[in-house]
C-alpha positions as a Markdown table, in Angstrom:
| # | Residue | x | y | z |
|---|---|---|---|---|
| 1 | Met | -50.5 | -111.4 | -10.1 |
| 2 | Val | -54.0 | -113.0 | -10.0 |
| 3 | Ile | -55.7 | -114.0 | -13.3 |
| 4 | Glu | -59.3 | -114.9 | -13.0 |
| 5 | Gln | -60.7 | -113.9 | -16.4 |
| 6 | Val | -59.1 | -115.6 | -19.3 |
| 7 | Gly | -61.2 | -115.3 | -22.4 |
| 8 | Gln | -59.3 | -113.9 | -25.4 |
| 9 | Trp | -56.4 | -111.5 | -25.0 |
| 10 | Ser | -53.0 | -110.6 | -26.2 |
| 11 | Ala | -50.1 | -109.3 | -24.1 |
| 12 | Ser | -46.3 | -109.4 | -23.9 |
| 13 | Ile | -44.4 | -111.3 | -21.3 |
| 14 | Gly | -40.8 | -110.3 | -21.8 |
| 15 | Pro | -39.9 | -110.3 | -25.5 |
| 16 | Thr | -42.6 | -112.9 | -26.3 |
| 17 | Arg | -46.1 | -111.7 | -27.4 |
| 18 | Val | -48.7 | -114.1 | -25.9 |
| 19 | Val | -52.0 | -114.5 | -27.9 |
| 20 | Phe | -54.6 | -116.4 | -25.8 |
| 21 | Gly | -58.0 | -117.7 | -26.5 |
| 22 | Ala | -60.2 | -120.4 | -28.0 |
| 23 | Gly | -59.6 | -120.5 | -31.8 |
| 24 | Ala | -56.4 | -118.4 | -31.6 |
| 25 | Leu | -54.7 | -120.9 | -33.9 |
| 26 | Asn | -56.8 | -119.4 | -36.7 |
| 27 | Asp | -54.8 | -116.2 | -36.3 |
| 28 | Leu | -51.5 | -118.0 | -37.0 |
| 29 | Gly | -51.2 | -116.8 | -40.6 |
| 30 | Arg | -51.9 | -113.2 | -39.8 |
| 31 | Leu | -49.4 | -113.2 | -36.9 |
| 32 | Ala | -46.7 | -114.9 | -39.1 |
| 33 | Arg | -47.3 | -112.2 | -41.8 |
| 34 | Asp | -47.0 | -109.5 | -39.1 |
| 35 | Leu | -43.5 | -110.8 | -38.4 |
| 36 | Gly | -42.6 | -110.5 | -42.0 |
| 37 | Gly | -42.8 | -114.1 | -42.9 |
| 38 | Thr | -43.2 | -115.2 | -46.5 |
| 39 | Gly | -42.1 | -118.9 | -46.3 |
| 40 | Ala | -42.8 | -120.9 | -43.1 |
| 41 | Leu | -41.5 | -124.2 | -41.8 |
| 42 | Leu | -44.1 | -126.0 | -39.6 |
| 43 | Val | -42.4 | -128.3 | -37.2 |
| 44 | Thr | -44.8 | -130.9 | -35.7 |
| 45 | Asp | -45.4 | -134.6 | -35.3 |
| 46 | Ala | -47.5 | -137.3 | -36.9 |
| 47 | Gly | -50.0 | -137.4 | -34.1 |
| 48 | Leu | -50.9 | -133.8 | -34.5 |
| 49 | Arg | -51.1 | -134.3 | -38.3 |
| 50 | Ala | -53.7 | -137.1 | -37.6 |
| 51 | Ala | -55.6 | -134.9 | -35.1 |
| 52 | Gly | -56.0 | -132.2 | -37.8 |
| 53 | His | -54.1 | -129.5 | -35.9 |
| 54 | Ala | -51.3 | -129.4 | -38.4 |
| 55 | Gly | -53.7 | -129.0 | -41.3 |
| 56 | Arg | -55.4 | -126.1 | -39.5 |
| 57 | Ala | -52.0 | -124.4 | -39.0 |
| 58 | Glu | -51.1 | -124.9 | -42.7 |
| 59 | Arg | -54.4 | -123.5 | -43.9 |
| 60 | Ser | -54.1 | -120.5 | -41.7 |
| 61 | Leu | -50.5 | -119.8 | -43.0 |
| 62 | Ala | -51.4 | -120.4 | -46.6 |
| 63 | Gly | -54.5 | -118.3 | -46.3 |
| 64 | Ala | -52.3 | -115.4 | -45.2 |
| 65 | Gly | -50.2 | -115.8 | -48.4 |
| 66 | Leu | -47.2 | -117.7 | -46.9 |
| 67 | Arg | -45.5 | -120.6 | -48.5 |
| 68 | Val | -45.8 | -123.5 | -46.1 |
| 69 | Ser | -43.6 | -126.6 | -45.7 |
| 70 | Ala | -44.2 | -129.1 | -42.9 |
| 71 | Phe | -41.6 | -131.3 | -41.1 |
| 72 | Asp | -43.6 | -133.8 | -39.0 |
| 73 | Gly | -40.7 | -136.1 | -38.1 |
| 74 | Val | -40.5 | -134.9 | -34.5 |
| 75 | Ala | -40.4 | -137.7 | -31.8 |
| 76 | Glu | -40.8 | -137.5 | -28.1 |
| 77 | Asn | -37.6 | -136.3 | -26.5 |
| 78 | Pro | -36.0 | -135.2 | -29.8 |
| 79 | Thr | -32.4 | -136.1 | -30.4 |
| 80 | Thr | -29.7 | -134.5 | -32.5 |
| 81 | Arg | -30.8 | -136.8 | -35.4 |
| 82 | His | -34.3 | -135.4 | -35.5 |
| 83 | Val | -33.0 | -131.8 | -35.5 |
| 84 | Glu | -30.5 | -132.6 | -38.2 |
| 85 | Glu | -33.2 | -134.2 | -40.4 |
| 86 | Gly | -35.4 | -131.2 | -39.9 |
| 87 | Ala | -32.6 | -128.8 | -40.9 |
| 88 | Arg | -31.7 | -130.8 | -44.0 |
| 89 | Phe | -35.4 | -130.8 | -45.0 |
| 90 | Ala | -35.7 | -127.1 | -44.5 |
| 91 | Leu | -32.4 | -125.9 | -46.0 |
| 92 | Pro | -33.4 | -125.8 | -49.7 |
| 93 | Leu | -36.8 | -124.3 | -49.0 |
| 94 | Gly | -35.8 | -120.6 | -48.4 |
| 95 | Ile | -37.9 | -120.3 | -45.3 |
| 96 | Asp | -37.8 | -117.1 | -43.2 |
| 97 | Leu | -40.1 | -118.2 | -40.3 |
| 98 | Ile | -40.5 | -121.3 | -38.1 |
| 99 | Val | -43.6 | -122.5 | -36.3 |
| 100 | Gly | -43.3 | -125.1 | -33.6 |
| 101 | Leu | -46.7 | -126.8 | -33.1 |
| 102 | Gly | -47.0 | -129.5 | -30.4 |
| 103 | Gly | -45.7 | -130.4 | -27.0 |
| 104 | Gly | -42.3 | -129.5 | -25.7 |
| 105 | Ser | -40.6 | -131.9 | -28.1 |
| 106 | Ala | -41.9 | -130.1 | -31.2 |
| 107 | Met | -41.0 | -126.7 | -29.9 |
| 108 | Asp | -37.5 | -127.9 | -28.8 |
| 109 | Cys | -37.0 | -129.4 | -32.2 |
| 110 | Ala | -38.1 | -126.2 | -33.9 |
| 111 | Arg | -35.6 | -124.2 | -31.9 |
| 112 | Gly | -32.9 | -126.7 | -32.7 |
| 113 | Ile | -33.6 | -126.5 | -36.4 |
| 114 | Asn | -33.4 | -122.7 | -36.1 |
| 115 | Phe | -29.9 | -123.0 | -34.6 |
| 116 | Leu | -28.6 | -125.2 | -37.4 |
| 117 | Leu | -30.3 | -123.3 | -40.2 |
| 118 | Thr | -28.9 | -119.9 | -39.1 |
| 119 | Gln | -25.6 | -120.8 | -37.5 |
| 120 | Gly | -24.5 | -124.0 | -39.2 |
| 121 | Gly | -22.5 | -126.6 | -37.2 |
| 122 | Arg | -24.0 | -129.2 | -34.8 |
| 123 | Met | -26.3 | -128.9 | -31.8 |
| 124 | Glu | -23.3 | -129.5 | -29.5 |
| 125 | Asp | -21.9 | -126.2 | -30.6 |
| 126 | Phe | -24.8 | -124.4 | -28.9 |
| 127 | Trp | -24.8 | -126.4 | -25.7 |
| 128 | Gly | -24.9 | -123.7 | -23.1 |
| 129 | Thr | -26.1 | -120.1 | -23.2 |
| 130 | Asn | -26.0 | -117.5 | -26.0 |
| 131 | Arg | -23.6 | -119.2 | -28.4 |
| 132 | Ala | -25.4 | -118.1 | -31.6 |
| 133 | Val | -23.3 | -115.5 | -33.3 |
| 134 | Arg | -25.7 | -114.7 | -36.2 |
| 135 | Pro | -29.4 | -113.6 | -36.2 |
| 136 | Met | -32.0 | -116.3 | -36.0 |
| 137 | Leu | -35.3 | -116.7 | -37.8 |
| 138 | Ala | -38.4 | -115.3 | -36.3 |
| 139 | Ser | -40.5 | -118.1 | -34.7 |
| 140 | Ile | -43.9 | -118.8 | -33.2 |
| 141 | Gly | -44.6 | -121.5 | -30.6 |
| 142 | Val | -48.0 | -123.1 | -30.4 |
| 143 | Pro | -48.4 | -125.6 | -27.5 |
| 144 | Thr | -50.9 | -128.4 | -27.8 |
| 145 | Thr | -50.5 | -129.7 | -24.2 |
| 146 | Ala | -50.7 | -127.9 | -20.9 |
| 147 | Gly | -47.3 | -129.0 | -19.7 |
| 148 | Thr | -43.8 | -127.9 | -20.6 |
| 149 | Gly | -44.3 | -124.2 | -21.0 |
| 150 | Ser | -41.6 | -124.5 | -23.7 |
| 151 | Glu | -43.2 | -121.7 | -25.7 |
| 152 | Ala | -42.1 | -119.3 | -22.9 |
| 153 | Gln | -38.4 | -120.4 | -22.9 |
| 154 | Ser | -35.3 | -119.8 | -24.8 |
| 155 | Tyr | -33.7 | -123.2 | -24.4 |
| 156 | Ala | -34.0 | -126.2 | -26.7 |
| 157 | Leu | -33.6 | -129.5 | -24.8 |
| 158 | Ile | -32.0 | -131.9 | -27.2 |
| 159 | Glu | -30.6 | -135.4 | -26.5 |
| 160 | Gln | -27.4 | -136.6 | -28.1 |
| 161 | Asp | -28.4 | -139.4 | -30.4 |
| 162 | Asp | -25.6 | -141.7 | -29.3 |
| 163 | Ser | -25.2 | -141.0 | -25.6 |
| 164 | Arg | -28.8 | -139.9 | -24.8 |
| 165 | Leu | -27.3 | -137.1 | -22.8 |
| 166 | Lys | -29.8 | -134.2 | -22.7 |
| 167 | Met | -28.3 | -130.9 | -23.8 |
| 168 | Ala | -29.7 | -127.5 | -22.9 |
| 169 | Cys | -29.0 | -125.2 | -25.8 |
| 170 | Gly | -30.3 | -121.7 | -25.1 |
| 171 | Asp | -30.1 | -118.3 | -26.6 |
| 172 | Glu | -32.2 | -115.1 | -26.3 |
| 173 | Lys | -32.4 | -115.1 | -30.1 |
| 174 | Ala | -34.0 | -118.5 | -30.1 |
| 175 | Arg | -37.1 | -117.3 | -28.1 |
| 176 | Phe | -40.4 | -117.5 | -29.8 |
| 177 | Arg | -41.5 | -114.0 | -30.9 |
| 178 | Ile | -45.1 | -115.0 | -30.4 |
| 179 | Ala | -46.8 | -117.8 | -28.3 |
| 180 | Ile | -50.3 | -118.8 | -29.4 |
| 181 | Leu | -52.2 | -120.4 | -26.5 |
| 182 | Asp | -55.4 | -122.0 | -27.9 |
| 183 | Pro | -57.1 | -124.1 | -25.3 |
| 184 | Asp | -59.1 | -125.9 | -28.1 |
| 185 | Leu | -55.9 | -127.6 | -29.0 |
| 186 | Thr | -55.6 | -129.4 | -25.6 |
| 187 | Ala | -59.0 | -131.0 | -25.9 |
| 188 | Thr | -57.7 | -133.9 | -28.0 |
| 189 | Thr | -54.7 | -134.7 | -25.7 |
| 190 | Pro | -54.8 | -138.4 | -24.7 |
| 191 | Pro | -55.7 | -138.7 | -21.0 |
| 192 | Arg | -52.4 | -140.2 | -19.8 |
| 193 | Val | -50.4 | -137.6 | -21.8 |
| 194 | Ala | -52.6 | -134.8 | -20.3 |
| 195 | Ala | -52.0 | -136.1 | -16.8 |
| 196 | Ala | -48.2 | -136.3 | -17.2 |
| 197 | Ala | -48.1 | -132.9 | -18.9 |
| 198 | Gly | -50.2 | -131.3 | -16.1 |
| 199 | Met | -48.0 | -132.7 | -13.4 |
| 200 | Asp | -44.9 | -131.6 | -15.2 |
| 201 | Ala | -46.3 | -128.0 | -15.3 |
| 202 | Ile | -47.0 | -128.3 | -11.5 |
| 203 | Ser | -43.4 | -129.4 | -10.9 |
| 204 | His | -42.1 | -126.4 | -12.8 |
| 205 | Ala | -44.0 | -124.1 | -10.5 |
| 206 | Val | -42.8 | -125.9 | -7.4 |
| 207 | Glu | -39.1 | -126.2 | -8.3 |
| 208 | Ser | -38.7 | -122.7 | -9.8 |
| 209 | Phe | -40.3 | -121.2 | -6.7 |
| 210 | Val | -37.5 | -122.5 | -4.5 |
| 211 | Ser | -34.6 | -122.5 | -7.0 |
| 212 | Thr | -31.4 | -120.8 | -5.9 |
| 213 | Arg | -31.9 | -118.4 | -8.8 |
| 214 | Arg | -35.4 | -117.4 | -7.7 |
| 215 | Asn | -36.3 | -113.8 | -7.8 |
| 216 | Pro | -39.4 | -111.6 | -7.5 |
| 217 | Leu | -40.4 | -112.0 | -11.1 |
| 218 | Ser | -40.0 | -115.8 | -11.2 |
| 219 | Ser | -41.8 | -116.1 | -7.9 |
| 220 | Leu | -44.7 | -114.1 | -9.2 |
| 221 | Phe | -45.0 | -116.4 | -12.2 |
| 222 | Ala | -44.6 | -119.6 | -10.2 |
| 223 | Arg | -47.1 | -118.6 | -7.5 |
| 224 | Glu | -49.8 | -117.8 | -10.0 |
| 225 | Ala | -49.0 | -120.9 | -12.0 |
| 226 | Trp | -49.3 | -123.1 | -8.9 |
| 227 | Arg | -52.7 | -121.5 | -8.1 |
| 228 | Leu | -54.1 | -122.0 | -11.6 |
| 229 | Leu | -52.7 | -125.5 | -12.0 |
| 230 | Ser | -53.3 | -127.1 | -8.6 |
| 231 | Ser | -56.9 | -126.0 | -8.6 |
| 232 | Ser | -57.7 | -127.0 | -12.1 |
| 233 | Leu | -55.9 | -130.3 | -12.8 |
| 234 | Ser | -58.4 | -132.6 | -11.3 |
| 235 | Arg | -61.3 | -131.0 | -13.2 |
| 236 | Ala | -59.4 | -130.8 | -16.5 |
| 237 | Leu | -58.5 | -134.5 | -16.4 |
| 238 | Gly | -62.0 | -135.6 | -15.2 |
| 239 | Asp | -63.9 | -133.6 | -17.8 |
| 240 | Pro | -61.8 | -132.6 | -20.9 |
| 241 | Ser | -64.9 | -130.7 | -22.1 |
| 242 | Asp | -64.5 | -128.3 | -19.2 |
| 243 | Gln | -63.3 | -125.3 | -21.2 |
| 244 | Thr | -62.5 | -123.1 | -18.2 |
| 245 | Ser | -60.3 | -125.7 | -16.5 |
| 246 | Arg | -58.3 | -126.3 | -19.8 |
| 247 | Glu | -57.9 | -122.6 | -20.2 |
| 248 | Arg | -56.5 | -122.3 | -16.6 |
| 249 | Met | -54.2 | -125.3 | -17.2 |
| 250 | Leu | -52.8 | -123.9 | -20.4 |
| 251 | Leu | -52.2 | -120.5 | -19.0 |
| 252 | Gly | -50.7 | -122.0 | -15.8 |
| 253 | Ala | -48.3 | -124.1 | -17.8 |
| 254 | His | -47.2 | -121.0 | -19.7 |
| 255 | Leu | -46.6 | -119.0 | -16.6 |
| 256 | Ala | -44.7 | -121.9 | -15.0 |
| 257 | Gly | -42.5 | -122.0 | -18.2 |
| 258 | Ala | -41.9 | -118.3 | -17.8 |
| 259 | Ala | -40.9 | -118.9 | -14.1 |
| 260 | Ile | -38.3 | -121.4 | -15.3 |
| 261 | Glu | -36.9 | -118.9 | -17.8 |
| 262 | Ala | -36.6 | -116.3 | -15.1 |
| 263 | Ser | -35.0 | -118.7 | -12.6 |
| 264 | Met | -34.3 | -122.4 | -12.9 |
| 265 | Leu | -35.3 | -125.9 | -11.7 |
| 266 | Gly | -33.9 | -128.4 | -9.2 |
| 267 | Ala | -33.1 | -131.9 | -8.1 |
| 268 | Ala | -36.4 | -133.5 | -9.2 |
| 269 | His | -35.7 | -132.6 | -12.8 |
| 270 | Ala | -32.0 | -133.7 | -12.5 |
| 271 | Cys | -33.3 | -137.1 | -11.3 |
| 272 | Ala | -36.0 | -137.3 | -14.0 |
| 273 | Asn | -33.8 | -136.8 | -17.1 |
| 274 | Pro | -31.9 | -140.1 | -16.7 |
| 275 | Leu | -35.1 | -142.0 | -16.0 |
| 276 | Thr | -36.5 | -140.7 | -19.3 |
| 277 | Ser | -33.3 | -141.3 | -21.3 |
| 278 | Arg | -32.6 | -144.8 | -20.0 |
| 279 | Tyr | -36.0 | -146.2 | -19.2 |
| 280 | Gly | -38.4 | -144.2 | -21.4 |
| 281 | Val | -40.4 | -142.9 | -18.5 |
| 282 | Pro | -42.4 | -139.9 | -19.8 |
| 283 | His | -40.8 | -136.8 | -18.5 |
| 284 | Gly | -43.7 | -135.4 | -16.5 |
| 285 | Glu | -44.2 | -138.8 | -14.8 |
| 286 | Ala | -40.5 | -139.1 | -14.1 |
| 287 | Val | -40.4 | -135.8 | -12.4 |
| 288 | Leu | -43.4 | -136.6 | -10.2 |
| 289 | Leu | -41.9 | -139.9 | -9.2 |
| 290 | Met | -39.1 | -137.9 | -7.6 |
| 291 | Leu | -40.6 | -134.5 | -6.6 |
| 292 | Pro | -42.3 | -135.4 | -3.3 |
| 293 | His | -39.1 | -136.9 | -2.1 |
| 294 | Val | -37.1 | -133.9 | -3.2 |
| 295 | Val | -39.5 | -131.6 | -1.4 |
| 296 | Arg | -39.0 | -133.5 | 1.8 |
| 297 | Phe | -35.2 | -133.5 | 1.3 |
| 298 | Asn | -35.3 | -129.7 | 0.8 |
| 299 | Glu | -37.4 | -128.9 | 3.9 |
| 300 | Pro | -34.6 | -127.8 | 6.1 |
| 301 | Val | -33.8 | -124.9 | 3.8 |
| 302 | Ala | -37.0 | -124.4 | 1.8 |
| 303 | Gly | -39.8 | -125.2 | 4.2 |
| 304 | Pro | -41.1 | -121.7 | 4.6 |
| 305 | Leu | -41.0 | -121.1 | 0.8 |
| 306 | Tyr | -43.1 | -124.2 | 0.2 |
| 307 | Ala | -45.6 | -123.0 | 2.7 |
| 308 | Asp | -45.6 | -119.6 | 1.1 |
| 309 | Leu | -46.3 | -121.2 | -2.3 |
| 310 | Met | -49.3 | -123.1 | -0.9 |
| 311 | Gly | -50.6 | -119.9 | 0.6 |
| 312 | Glu | -50.5 | -121.4 | 4.0 |
| 313 | Thr | -49.1 | -120.1 | 7.3 |
| 314 | Thr | -45.6 | -121.0 | 8.3 |
| 315 | Ala | -47.1 | -123.8 | 10.3 |
| 316 | Ala | -47.5 | -125.7 | 7.1 |
| 317 | Ser | -44.6 | -128.0 | 6.2 |
| 318 | Ala | -42.8 | -129.3 | 3.2 |
| 319 | Gly | -44.3 | -132.6 | 4.1 |
| 320 | Asp | -47.8 | -131.1 | 3.6 |
| 321 | Leu | -46.8 | -130.1 | 0.1 |
| 322 | Ala | -45.2 | -133.5 | -0.6 |
| 323 | Asp | -48.4 | -135.2 | 0.6 |
| 324 | His | -50.5 | -133.0 | -1.7 |
| 325 | Leu | -48.2 | -133.8 | -4.7 |
| 326 | Val | -48.7 | -137.5 | -3.9 |
| 327 | Asp | -52.4 | -137.0 | -3.9 |
| 328 | Leu | -52.4 | -135.2 | -7.2 |
| 329 | Arg | -50.2 | -137.9 | -8.7 |
| 330 | Arg | -52.6 | -140.6 | -7.5 |
| 331 | Met | -55.6 | -138.6 | -8.9 |
| 332 | Ala | -53.8 | -138.3 | -12.2 |
| 333 | Gly | -53.3 | -142.1 | -12.3 |
| 334 | Leu | -49.5 | -141.9 | -12.6 |
| 335 | Arg | -47.2 | -144.5 | -11.2 |
| 336 | Ser | -45.8 | -144.0 | -7.6 |
| 337 | Arg | -42.6 | -146.0 | -7.5 |
| 338 | Leu | -39.6 | -146.4 | -9.7 |
| 339 | Arg | -40.0 | -150.2 | -9.6 |
| 340 | Asp | -43.4 | -149.8 | -11.1 |
| 341 | Ala | -41.9 | -147.9 | -14.0 |
| 342 | Gly | -39.5 | -150.8 | -14.8 |
| 343 | Val | -36.4 | -149.2 | -13.3 |
| 344 | Ala | -33.8 | -151.8 | -12.2 |
| 345 | Ala | -32.6 | -151.5 | -8.6 |
| 346 | Ala | -29.0 | -152.2 | -9.7 |
| 347 | Ser | -29.1 | -149.1 | -11.9 |
| 348 | Leu | -29.7 | -146.6 | -9.0 |
| 349 | Pro | -26.0 | -145.8 | -8.4 |
| 350 | Ser | -25.3 | -145.1 | -12.0 |
| 351 | Leu | -28.6 | -143.1 | -12.3 |
| 352 | Ala | -27.3 | -141.0 | -9.4 |
| 353 | Val | -24.1 | -140.3 | -11.2 |
| 354 | Glu | -26.0 | -139.2 | -14.3 |
| 355 | Ala | -28.4 | -137.0 | -12.2 |
| 356 | Ser | -25.4 | -135.3 | -10.5 |
| 357 | Glu | -24.2 | -134.2 | -14.0 |
| 358 | Gln | -27.5 | -132.6 | -14.9 |
| 359 | Trp | -27.4 | -128.8 | -14.9 |
| 360 | Thr | -30.5 | -128.3 | -12.8 |
| 361 | Ala | -29.0 | -130.2 | -9.8 |
| 362 | Gly | -26.9 | -127.1 | -9.2 |
| 363 | Phe | -29.9 | -124.9 | -8.6 |
| 364 | Asn | -31.6 | -127.0 | -6.0 |
| 365 | Pro | -32.1 | -124.9 | -2.8 |
| 366 | Arg | -30.4 | -127.5 | -0.6 |
| 367 | Pro | -27.0 | -128.6 | -2.1 |
| 368 | Val | -27.3 | -132.1 | -3.3 |
| 369 | Thr | -24.5 | -134.7 | -3.7 |
| 370 | Arg | -24.3 | -137.8 | -5.8 |
| 371 | Gln | -24.9 | -139.8 | -2.5 |
| 372 | Asp | -27.9 | -137.7 | -1.8 |
| 373 | Leu | -29.3 | -138.3 | -5.2 |
| 374 | Gln | -28.8 | -142.1 | -4.8 |
| 375 | Val | -30.7 | -142.0 | -1.5 |
| 376 | Leu | -33.5 | -140.0 | -3.3 |
| 377 | Tyr | -33.7 | -142.7 | -6.0 |
| 378 | Glu | -33.7 | -145.5 | -3.3 |
| 379 | Thr | -36.5 | -143.7 | -1.4 |
| 380 | Ala | -38.5 | -143.5 | -4.6 |
| 381 | Tyr | -37.8 | -147.0 | -5.6 |
């Protein structure tokens, strides 16, 4: 798979129809109507309301004859409380379609609301895979950052409000029927958010490519995602008006999300989740604090795969990739050490315990123990 011409197009990747192109958000209403929608719930956040994107989505939906209600109470790293509030808001509205507009948080929250509206119960009831017993509402994902690739996935990542434990709640019925990729929406992303999101997308390509569940399909997605992302991030951050770079970043992030859906992630994400939950380190930045060290740790078993991902000969090493990731992180202006992110040295052992309990740790190409994770934290400190 090599994608050079982007422009405007529509295709299907698995069960999700992908609609790509500048201005594609204007087609939201028509696409929602094609899915049979008559009453839509728009799940978004206050920042996107202020940026005008939520209003554009509402006008498109209303213009196609749909009743529109908006829940904009989404916060970064949504918890069970946010999902429950959204479900309570939507319950009396008689909606038959959900639109998630925003970064991964908005789309995760939209999926979580879909679970509760159609299945009842609590998010904990759907922790795992394919636990929904009834049909779910048709849904559309519209990313506004080139980062998580959540619109390509079937899992909602929701934190327990009390413990801050991140739950992966997935079901094939929860996948977005349509993903709208409109690069115009990423032009207003704040620079630091764009940097963290872009590095998160790059980490998805790197970790999914070497996951123990990798396969020809996930490798195809991850390799093309890496090519698009690694060659475009610097230009996209340096000049947000560069339309071509933003198109490549948005498409690369989507393909990296599809690679996760077809395989899995690894130890860098396992280490990142506790950093976000306990210290508020933005997810993409947390992953890139750990990823170069994880790549070096994995070299004994994944060195040739990393070289293959970079398109180099087998003489290239995992160290070369790790160094390249460090260079990209520096270019993006992200922090390079855990101590710079406010992480306390005394917390590293307990962070390692939490990381060992993360589901992604089990898919790392080199088996990783709690002791290994603590050494990774210490190295990153």
